[in-house]
C-alpha angles and dihedrals in degrees: 000000000000089000091054089048092053092045090052090050092051091049092052092049091045091053090050092048090052090050090052091058093047126076105315118249112162097195093052093046094049090049091050092049093047095047093049094046093049092050094046092053092043089240129154101218143008145189137201116207117199126204114237127211092265091057096252124121128239131183107260101174139005137193131195094007127107107250095235089058098049095087090058089068092064092103089068087067094063124101094018107169121236091222104100096189102127096211090059100030112122133148109221115245093359095146093046091050090051091050092054092048097048092044090055093045097039094238125150098224111132110164132048134184124187129189130180123255104215143160104211106312092337109108109213101171147313130264116215126192123188131201128199096212134063102255109118123231111261132214088261089054090053091049091052092047090049089061091055092043088055091052091047090050091052091048093051093043092050091046091051091049090047091049091048092049091046091050092049091047092051090047092049091046090051092048091050093044098047103032113123093237125068114259122202121180121190131192124231090278090054094250119145114258100160126034113169132209096256090055091051089055093044103050101014101236112141107239093230091056095043095054111098093014123126115261092240092055093052097039106046113167121219091184128004121204098183122073095256141003126234094264093061093037096057099048105130094013139312105331104209128075124242092018091286115177122254119225121207126179135183147091114313124206110240123225095248097036135280128072138262128201111239141166116211125197112198117200121185125222116208132190123233090274093055097254118143111252104168142354115217116205122197108200117198128186105233096176092112092049089051091048090049090052091048091049090049092051092045091049093053092045098045098039093046089051093046092048096044097059100053093038090053092049093046091048093045095051093042092051090048094050091048095056108125094205094061134072113204123204118230095258093055090046091050093048093047093048089047090057091048091049093046093050091046088054089050091053091047091051091050091050091049090051092049091050091049090049089052091050090050090054087055092043089239105120103143122223128194105200123210140134112294129194102209095193093059092042092051092049091050093051092045092051091055093051093047089068091055099056136041096181097064133067108216114194133175117212103176118139115241092232092062108138122256117254130203113233149107103295094200093052094046088050087053089056092051091046091055095046095047092042089053091047090055094043094051095043097067092161092055125235138146122327113191129193108198134171142192138177129234127189089268109020147033112228123203120191128193111195131180140180095232138121096299130216126274113247094241091057098046094085091053104045091096094054120111113267092357113151121176128236093261093052093049093048095043092039091232110187120252140092097236093249104105099080091037090057092042091055092048093050093048093047090048085060089052090252134116138230130208143164136226117192147155122200109257093007102077136251137266118207115193132184132182131213121190109255125238112257095239127056125228 
């Protein structure tokens, strides 16, 4: 009989051990442990109390008790000792607490035994078994229960490890998926195993299609700026000592066409034996860095050119006027000083534009708002430009009843100055320049049109960019720093308006801007 009893115990423990190696489910395992332990000790009910992170105990599983009654057994979880030595483990007043509980609930449970569930000295929980008759639990009973307590401790410990690993995996997956940079992870054969959301947006490959693909298929270079790409670098094994990363930069072909400028840092991951396991690629969009470099180069080139010309003229005329061996008549002196003054004004205008561009970068372009009559302002600006050109007819066709706007008159004048100046500059053969205006229910629109060279369609979306100068200007070395339209756009938008251009090559251009109208008419 004793042999059968031991065999049954071994079978129970073997079933539990098999369950521990299968897919982990803590609730099922605790229930299995509790059911087997209760049956082996010929008990009628059982509980497993688990230790929480704050050190308190909560009921994690029950057997043979109606679920609504389980919370009433919580007092049994008080005063649990921290000493996990089974031979000395005892919960003070445990039998008395049970008596009070069953008397209140009308249950017939009379005996209770509790043993610690521990891994080493780490107390994980307590296993309780109840009997409905008066026979006390023996030392053998405690020995049997200890075996099940050990299995329960292993189950809880494994479940906690599994939960911790799962939580860390989900956290790592979320970090990889939602990080701002593209993340590409390759296996040892350089096939894609991770392809995050940012990378999908950057190069256009759908993640489901990219997974399992060869690195070279997913990362095709249109233009490479570094000496070699990863494909050529890793032939014959990882090329760099001490697992140093490899940096590659260039223009990458996107999935649906076009290119994007990226920098990729590849970092290898090796196992303990030094075999390559994964390659982790961090893909960063460097388009803005490239644009910043281009703007910097353009700035240096354009500004140096724009500064050089007036400085050379000022110096040349000043040197000429200072010659001691010459006597200049008043007309020559006046003409020479006029050139010096004109070029000094040109320098001053360039400096003002650069300062305004700097203020715009710092979001600190000041505005002094007041009522502005755009018809009178346009006529004043046009009159000033008429004295500067004989090849152009500058006319203002703005109706007198044009609504008043609220804005910074000096800044709006700066917009008109830039637009009319550009119309003159890009109409080298002369022609008519017209400043017209009209009102809408919400805005006042001013248009400056010319009969000049026009703007190619592909450049029309870029003419308002900082330092942008079109192909024609670069080839013909037209003066200008590429700041006028950039500043005009910023000023108009600061007034909650908008600016746009309509143009045909060889047929002139029309630049229009809108300013919200004042609610009342004059």
